N, C-alpha and C positions, 0 to 999 in steps of 0.2 A: 770022563775023567777031567778034573780041573787042572788046567795048565798053570805053570808057575806065573805066567804073566797075568792071567785072570785073577789069581790069588793076590797079587800085588795091588791090582786095581781096587779090589774089595777092601784091603787093608787101608788104602789111602782114603777111601770114602768113609769108612768107619772112624778114622782119626779126625777127619774134618767135622763129622757130625758131633763128636765128643768135645772138641775144642771150640767150636763156633758159638758165639754169644747170641743173645736174643736180638731180633731185628730192631733197628733203631725206630723209635716212635716219632711221629710227626710233631713238629713244634706246636705247643699249646697256643690257641687263639683267644684264650680267656683274658679279659682286661684285668690288670692288677687292681686289687682292692685298695682304696685310699684309706690310710690309717686315720682314725679320728683325731681331731685337733682341739686343743683347749682354747684356741683363739677364735673369737667370733668374727668370721670373715664377712666383709661388706660386699655384697654382690651387686650393689647399685652401679649403673654405668657411670664412668667418669667423664669429665669434660662435657657435661650436658649444659646446653645454653638455655637460659631463661630470659624472658622478655619482660621488661618493666612497662606495665600498662599505665601506672600512675605513681606519683610521688606524693605520699600523704604528709610527710614532714621531712626534715633534713636527714633523718636516720631511719625512716620507715618507708618502704615501697610496697606497691601492690603488683604482683606478677600477673602474667597473662591469664593464668588459670584462676585468678581471683584471690590467691593466697597473699596475705599481708605478712611481711617479714621485717624484723628490726635488725639493724646492723649492730653488732656487738662492739663493746669498748668505746662507745661514743656517748658523751653527755649531752643532755638537751641544751639547745642554745639559749642564751639569755634573751629576755624580751627585746632588748635593744638591737639584737642581731638576728632575730628569728626570720625576718623577711629576707635578709641577705643570705642566710643559710639555706632557706627554701629555694631561692633563685639558683644558688649554686647546685643544689641537688637535682633540680629539674634540668638544668642545662647539661649536667653530666650524665644523668641516669635515664631520663624519660625516653621511652621508645628505643632503648639500647639493649643489646644482648649482654648478659652478665652470667657469671657462675657463682654459685653459693655453696658453702659448706656449713652445716648446722653445728651449733655448739650444744652442750648439754643443757644450757639454760634456756634453749629454745630460740635464742638469737642466732644470727648467721654471720659468717665472714663473707663479704661480698667483694668480688673482683670483677673488673671490667674485662672485656674480651681480650685485650692485649696483655692481661696479667697484672694491671695496676690495682693495688689494694685501695678500695674506696675510703676506708677509715683512715688509712695513712695519708692519702691525698687530701682529705678534708682537714686533717689536723695540720699538715704542712702548709696549706693555704690560710690557716688561721680561721677557718669557717666553723669548726667545732673543736671542743676540748676532748682530751682522752679521759676515759673513765674505767676504773678497774684494772689499770695497767700499772704495775709496780716499776717497770723499767722497759728497756728495749726501744725499738724504733719509734713507737708512738710518743714516748716521753721525750726522746731526742727531737722529734719533729715539733712537739709543742714548745719546747725550749727555744728552738730556732725561730718559730713563728712569733713568739713573744718578744724575742730580741729584735726582730725586724718590724714589730708593730703591724703585723699583717692581720687583716680581717677584724675579728672582735677584739684583738689586742690594741688596735688603733681607735680613733674616734668613731662613733660616739661612746663605745663601750669602755675602751681603755683597759680591757682585761677584767672588768668588774662584772659580776652577775647582776648587780643592782647599784643604783646611784647611792653614794654615801649619805647618811642622814645629815640634815642641815642642823647647825648648832642653834640652840634656842637663844633668841636675842635677850640681852639683859633688861631687867625691869627698871624703868626710870624711877627717880625719886618722886615721892608724892609732892604735889604742888604745895609750896609754902614750907616744906620741910628741908632744912639745910642738910646737905650731905657732908659727911666727914671724910676727908681724903684718906684713901686706902681702905675704905669700908664700903660695903654694898648695902644700900638702904632699900628695903622692900616697900612696895607701894602699900599705903594704908588701906585696910579693908573696911568696908562699911560696917557699922554696928549691926549685929544680928539680933533678931527678935528671939524671945524664948522659944525653945524647941517644943513644938506641938506636933502631935501625930494626927494627921487627918486622913480619913479613908480616901483613897484615890479611886476614881471610877475605873472599872475593869473594861478595857476595850480589846477586842479581838482584831488584830491586824491581819489583813488578808495576806496569805503567802504569795510571794512572787512566782509567777508561772515561768517555768523554764522551757524553752523551745530549742530543739536541736537545729543548729544552723545548717542551712542548705549548702551543698557544695557549690562553688562558683560556676556560673554558666560557661560552657565551652565557647571559645572565641573562634573556633575554626571547625570545619567539617571536611573530611577527605573521602573521596571515592576512588578506589583502586580497581582497575579492570585489566584483565589479560585479554588483549584484542587479537592476538595471533600466536600460534605456537607450532613448532616443528621439532624434529629430533635434535636435542642438544641446545635449543634456543627458543626464545619467545619475545613477544613485544607487548608492552603494557602502557597504559595511560593512567595518569594520576591527576585528579581534579581537586584543587584546594579552594575552598569557599570561606570567605570572611563572614562569620556569623556574629561578630561583635558590633559595637557601635562606633568604633573609631577606625580610621584608615591605618592599615599595616604598611609601614614604610621600611622595606628590607625584610627578607624572610629566609629562613632555613627550615626545610621540612626533613624530619628524621623518621626512619623506620628501620626495622631489622628483618632480614630473611630467616626462614626456619629450615630451608632445605639446601643451603649452600649456593643459592643463586648469586650471580655477579652481574653488575651493570657494565655493559660493553660500550654503550654510547647513549648520551641523553641530549634532548633538545628542550629549549625554553628554560633550562636551568643547567647548572654545573654540578656534577656529581663527585662526591668524595666518599669512598667506601673503605672501611676498616673492618675486615672480617665479615661478619654478617650485617653490620650496621652501615646504613647509607645516609648521607647528608646531601640533600639537594638544595643548592644555594641559588637564589634568584639570578636571572641574567641582568645585564645592565639596562635592558629596555622594559623590564616588568617588575621593578622592585615594589610597586605600590599595589595594594588590593583594597579597594574601597569597601565599606560595609555593604554586604549583600552581593558583592562582585566575587568573581572567581578567576583563577588562572589554571591552565592545564599544561602539564609537562608530560613527556613521553620518553621511552627509552627502549633499547634492545638489550636483552640479557641472555646469559648462558645458564643452563640448568641440566642436571642429570637426574632423571627419575621424576619424583614428585615435584610439583610446582605450586605449593600452597600460597594463598594470598596473605600478606601481612595483616595482622589484626590490631596493631598499635601504631599510632602516628602522633608526632608532636611538632608543633609549629612554634619556633622561637621559644622552646622550652615549655610550652603549654600544651596539655593533652587535647587532642581533637576528637570529635565525634566521627565514627566510621560509618559511612553510608553504603 
């Protein structure tokens, strides 16, 4: 016989079974699906450094991978200023670390490692003119350079792409022919014989042969060697050889690191480092390098991980051969 107490327990159990909900499910571990976007996302890494291996002209550089790129919104320099513009580009860009952003035209916007826009810097210094810019900082910089007679705005160019044509000299009066004041008397022409048509011998002129100019010979050679390495640091030696025909009097050797290396201390030269780019300036006792002679500098550096050897060097703005 079922007692009253047992009956009450059964009722409670049945009530709980009827009112209880389904057990809670475990949270889903599926990754949310990203909705498609109409924007073409650029997945290229940002802030990638490129190293300038050579400067072809004032607005065209060759990168370490052999790619030649032209800086956008810069006009070609006039002949009277091409040498000065090239010297400026080499002293600013050669063996330096730069960043580039490509334009739709295939040209690039080139900035130095410290964020300086090369095109704007060149126009501010009066080295190059702006091209294809209707307004903005480039036009303001060009106006400022012209007002200050900087670079090509001063002598010998004076802001002109070409020298103005010379005025033709007046033709003097023919001998024995009095001139009338206020009038111009042309020189008397010799009498001409009756026009006769004579066959001219046909001669074939040889076409001039065009030869591609060879690039100028390198005036320096550099050998970079890692002589010792330990966790977090290394030691290197750099030998600079004069391969030209004249003595170098005062020198600055420039290169750029690719793996975040830093120079901690240098001997036989004074180091100045800005980001990845290093400038090694001669000491007061070794400013001269005679033809065929060399000078060796050394330094201790810090590095984390890979320690690749720089592949581009420039001495006084001139590209060096790497040995």
